[in-house]
DSSP file (Angstrom, degrees, kcal/mol; ACC not computed):
  #  RESIDUE AA STRUCTURE BP1 BP2  ACC     N-H-->O    O-->H-N    N-H-->O    O-->H-N    TCO  KAPPA ALPHA  PHI   PSI    X-CA   Y-CA   Z-CA
    1    1 A X     >        0   0    0      0, 0.0     4,-0.7     0, 0.0     3,-0.1   0.000 360.0 360.0 360.0 -31.1  -53.1   -3.4   -5.6
    2    2 A X  H  >  +     0   0    0      1,-0.2     4,-0.9     2,-0.1     0, 0.0   0.652 360.0  63.4 -82.4 -15.3  -55.2   -1.7   -2.9
    3    3 A X  H  > S+     0   0    0      2,-0.2     4,-2.4     1,-0.2     5,-0.2   0.860  93.1  60.0 -77.6 -36.1  -56.2   -4.9   -1.3
    4    4 A X  H  > S+     0   0    0      1,-0.2     4,-2.2     2,-0.2     5,-0.2   0.913 105.7  45.7 -64.4 -45.3  -52.8   -6.1   -0.2
    5    5 A X  H  X S+     0   0    0     -4,-0.7     4,-2.4     1,-0.2    -1,-0.2   0.877 113.2  52.2 -64.2 -34.7  -52.0   -3.1    2.0
    6    6 A X  H  X S+     0   0    0     -4,-0.9     4,-2.3     2,-0.2    -2,-0.2   0.925 109.9  47.8 -64.0 -44.0  -55.4   -3.4    3.6
    7    7 A X  H  X S+     0   0    0     -4,-2.4     4,-2.2     2,-0.2    -2,-0.2   0.888 112.0  50.0 -64.5 -40.0  -54.9   -7.1    4.3
    8    8 A X  H  X S+     0   0    0     -4,-2.2     4,-2.0     2,-0.2    -2,-0.2   0.915 112.1  47.3 -65.0 -43.1  -51.5   -6.3    5.9
    9    9 A X  H  X S+     0   0    0     -4,-2.4     4,-2.1     1,-0.2    -2,-0.2   0.887 111.8  51.2 -66.0 -38.7  -52.9   -3.6    8.1
   10   10 A X  H  X S+     0   0    0     -4,-2.3     4,-2.1     2,-0.2    -2,-0.2   0.909 109.8  48.7 -65.2 -42.5  -55.8   -5.8    9.1
   11   11 A X  H  X S+     0   0    0     -4,-2.2     4,-2.2     1,-0.2    -1,-0.2   0.880 111.1  50.6 -67.0 -36.7  -53.4   -8.7   10.1
   12   12 A X  H  X S+     0   0    0     -4,-2.0     4,-2.3     2,-0.2    -1,-0.2   0.906 110.3  50.2 -65.8 -40.7  -51.2   -6.3   12.1
   13   13 A X  H  X S+     0   0    0     -4,-2.1     4,-2.0     2,-0.2    -2,-0.2   0.891 111.1  48.8 -64.6 -39.7  -54.3   -4.9   14.0
   14   14 A X  H  X S+     0   0    0     -4,-2.1     4,-2.2     2,-0.2    -2,-0.2   0.916 111.6  49.0 -66.7 -43.1  -55.4   -8.5   14.8
   15   15 A X  H  X S+     0   0    0     -4,-2.2     4,-1.8     1,-0.2    -2,-0.2   0.889 111.4  49.3 -64.8 -38.9  -52.0   -9.5   16.1
   16   16 A X  H  X S+     0   0    0     -4,-2.3     4,-1.6     1,-0.2    -1,-0.2   0.885 111.2  50.1 -68.0 -37.2  -51.7   -6.4   18.2
   17   17 A X  H  X S+     0   0    0     -4,-2.0     4,-1.1     1,-0.2    -2,-0.2   0.878 110.2  49.8 -67.1 -37.8  -55.2   -7.0   19.7
   18   18 A X  H  X S+     0   0    0     -4,-2.2     4,-0.6     1,-0.2    -1,-0.2   0.841 110.6  50.2 -69.8 -33.2  -54.3  -10.6   20.5
   19   19 A X  H  < S+     0   0    0     -4,-1.8     4,-0.5     1,-0.2    -1,-0.2   0.817 110.7  49.3 -74.5 -29.8  -51.1   -9.6   22.2
   20   20 A X  H  X S+     0   0    0     -4,-1.6     4,-1.7     1,-0.2    -1,-0.2   0.692  93.7  77.4 -82.2 -18.7  -52.9   -7.0   24.3
   21   21 A X  H  X S+     0   0    0     -4,-1.1     4,-2.0     1,-0.2     5,-0.2   0.908  91.5  49.3 -62.3 -45.7  -55.7   -9.3   25.5
   22   22 A X  H  X S+     0   0    0     -4,-0.6     4,-1.4     1,-0.2    -1,-0.2   0.850 108.2  55.7 -64.8 -30.4  -53.7  -11.3   28.1
   23   23 A X  H  > S+     0   0    0     -4,-0.5     4,-0.8     1,-0.2    -1,-0.2   0.930 110.8  42.9 -66.3 -44.4  -52.5   -8.0   29.7
   24   24 A X  H  < S+     0   0    0     -4,-1.7     3,-0.3     1,-0.2    -1,-0.2   0.823 112.8  53.5 -71.8 -29.7  -56.0   -6.7   30.2
   25   25 A X  H >< S+     0   0    0     -4,-2.0     3,-0.5     1,-0.2    -1,-0.2   0.756 100.9  61.4 -74.6 -23.3  -57.2  -10.1   31.5
   26   26 A X  H 3< S+     0   0    0     -4,-1.4     2,-0.3     1,-0.3    -1,-0.2   0.809 114.8  31.1 -73.6 -28.4  -54.4  -10.2   34.0
   27   27 A X  T 3<  +     0   0    0     -4,-0.8    -1,-0.3    -3,-0.3    -2,-0.1  -0.631  65.5 150.9-129.8  74.9  -55.7   -7.1   35.8
   28   28 A X    <   +     0   0    0     -3,-0.5     2,-0.3    -2,-0.3    -1,-0.1   0.574  44.9 102.0 -82.0  -6.4  -59.4   -6.9   35.5
   29   29 A X        -     0   0    0      8,-0.4     8,-2.2    -3,-0.1     2,-0.3  -0.569  48.4-177.7 -84.7 139.3  -59.9   -5.0   38.8
   30   30 A X  B     -A   36   0A   0     -2,-0.3     6,-0.2     6,-0.2     2,-0.1  -0.948  19.5-128.9-131.7 152.8  -60.6   -1.3   38.8
   31   31 A X    >   -     0   0    0      4,-2.4     3,-1.4    -2,-0.3     6,-0.0  -0.182  46.9 -81.1 -87.4-172.0  -61.0    1.3   41.5
   32   32 A X  T 3  S+     0   0    0      1,-0.3    -1,-0.0     2,-0.1    -2,-0.0   0.785 130.6  52.6 -64.0 -28.0  -63.9    3.8   41.8
   33   33 A X  T 3  S-     0   0    0      2,-0.1    -1,-0.3     1,-0.0    -3,-0.0   0.517 119.7-107.6 -86.0  -5.5  -62.2    6.2   39.3
   34   34 A X  S <  S+     0   0    0     -3,-1.4     2,-0.2     1,-0.3    -2,-0.1   0.497  72.9 139.0  93.5   4.3  -61.8    3.4   36.7
   35   35 A X        -     0   0    0      1,-0.1    -4,-2.4    -5,-0.0    -1,-0.3  -0.573  59.5-104.4 -83.1 147.9  -58.0    3.0   37.1
   36   36 A X  B     +A   30   0A   0     -6,-0.2     2,-0.3    -2,-0.2    -6,-0.2  -0.492  46.0 170.9 -72.2 136.8  -56.5   -0.5   37.0
   37   37 A X        -     0   0    0     -8,-2.2    -8,-0.4    -2,-0.2     2,-0.3  -0.870  41.5 -86.3-134.8 168.7  -55.5   -1.9   40.4
   38   38 A X        -     0   0    0     -2,-0.3     2,-0.1   -10,-0.1   -11,-0.1  -0.605  51.2-110.9 -77.3 141.5  -54.3   -5.2   41.7
   39   39 A X        -     0   0    0     -2,-0.3     2,-0.1     1,-0.1    -1,-0.1  -0.449  30.7-110.0 -74.0 141.4  -57.2   -7.5   42.7
   40   40 A X        -     0   0    0     -2,-0.1     2,-0.2     1,-0.1    -1,-0.1  -0.465  36.5-111.4 -68.8 143.5  -57.7   -8.3   46.3
   41   41 A X        -     0   0    0     -2,-0.1    -1,-0.1     1,-0.1     2,-0.1  -0.523  35.7-104.8 -76.4 141.8  -56.9  -11.9   47.2
   42   42 A X        -     0   0    0     -2,-0.2     2,-0.2     1,-0.1    -1,-0.1  -0.376  35.4-113.8 -67.3 143.6  -59.9  -14.0   48.2
   43   43 A X        -     0   0    0      1,-0.1    -1,-0.1    -2,-0.1     3,-0.1  -0.503  37.4-100.0 -75.7 145.2  -60.2  -14.7   51.9
   44   44 A X        -     0   0    0     -2,-0.2     2,-0.2     1,-0.1    -1,-0.1  -0.347  41.0-105.3 -66.4 147.2  -59.7  -18.4   52.9
   45   45 A X        -     0   0    0     -3,-0.1     2,-0.6     1,-0.0    12,-0.2  -0.506  28.3-150.0 -73.8 136.8  -62.9  -20.3   53.6
   46   46 A X        -     0   0    0     -2,-0.2     2,-0.3    -3,-0.1    10,-0.1  -0.941  12.0-158.2-112.0 116.9  -63.7  -21.0   57.2
   47   47 A X  E     -B   55   0B   0     -2,-0.6     8,-2.3     8,-0.6     2,-0.3  -0.703   6.5-166.8 -96.8 145.7  -65.6  -24.2   57.8
   48   48 A X  E     -B   54   0B   0     -2,-0.3     6,-0.2     6,-0.3     2,-0.1  -0.940  13.4-131.9-128.6 151.4  -67.7  -24.8   60.9
   49   49 A X    >   -     0   0    0      4,-2.5     3,-1.3    -2,-0.3     6,-0.0  -0.191  45.4 -81.7 -88.8-171.6  -69.2  -28.0   62.3
   50   50 A X  T 3  S+     0   0    0      1,-0.3    -1,-0.0     2,-0.1    -2,-0.0   0.784 130.4  52.4 -64.4 -27.7  -72.8  -28.5   63.5
   51   51 A X  T 3  S-     0   0    0      2,-0.1    -1,-0.3     1,-0.0    -3,-0.0   0.534 119.9-107.5 -86.5  -6.5  -71.9  -27.0   66.9
   52   52 A X  S <  S+     0   0    0     -3,-1.3     2,-0.2     1,-0.3    -2,-0.1   0.510  74.1 135.9  94.6   4.9  -70.4  -23.8   65.4
   53   53 A X        -     0   0    0      1,-0.1    -4,-2.5    -5,-0.0    -1,-0.3  -0.601  62.6-101.5 -86.1 148.9  -66.8  -24.7   66.1
   54   54 A X  E     +B   48   0B   0     -6,-0.2     2,-0.3    -2,-0.2    -6,-0.3  -0.472  47.8 175.5 -69.4 137.0  -64.1  -24.2   63.4
   55   55 A X  E     -B   47   0B   0     -8,-2.3    -8,-0.6    -2,-0.2     2,-0.3  -0.835  39.8 -81.0-133.1 171.0  -63.1  -27.4   61.6
   56   56 A X        -     0   0    0     -2,-0.3     2,-0.1   -10,-0.1   -10,-0.1  -0.609  52.2-117.1 -74.4 132.5  -60.8  -28.4   58.8
   57   57 A X        -     0   0    0     -2,-0.3     3,-0.1   -12,-0.2     2,-0.1  -0.447  27.0-115.4 -72.4 141.2  -62.6  -27.8   55.4
   58   58 A X        -     0   0    0     -2,-0.1    -1,-0.1     1,-0.1     3,-0.1  -0.404  38.6 -94.9 -70.9 153.8  -63.2  -30.9   53.3
   59   59 A X        -     0   0    0      1,-0.1    -1,-0.1    -2,-0.1     3,-0.1  -0.327  50.4 -92.5 -65.0 152.1  -61.4  -31.1   49.9
   60   60 A X        -     0   0    0      1,-0.1    -1,-0.1    -3,-0.1     2,-0.1  -0.349  47.2-101.2 -65.2 147.3  -63.5  -29.9   46.9
   61   61 A X        -     0   0    0      1,-0.1     2,-0.2    -3,-0.1    -1,-0.1  -0.419  36.6-111.7 -70.4 141.4  -65.4  -32.5   45.1
   62   62 A X        -     0   0    0     -2,-0.1     2,-0.6    -3,-0.1    -1,-0.1  -0.535  25.6-153.4 -73.9 137.7  -63.9  -33.8   41.8
   63   63 A X              0   0    0     -2,-0.2    -1,-0.0     1,-0.1    -2,-0.0  -0.899 360.0 360.0-117.0 102.5  -65.9  -32.8   38.7
   64   64 A X              0   0    0     -2,-0.6    -1,-0.1     0, 0.0    -2,-0.0   0.338 360.0 360.0-124.8 360.0  -65.4  -35.3   35.8
């Protein structure tokens, strides 16, 4: 009789933990005080040729 409420509480805790995981994964960036902030967007890559002039970057290599 004591096992069934324990099992119900455990399943509720697991479900709540699974629902909270995507929220924390969406905003992993924190400031110096530890508060969550939006992550800065990565700067675009700037490619240069052998002479040092800017060129169009080649497409990324396919990985299969």
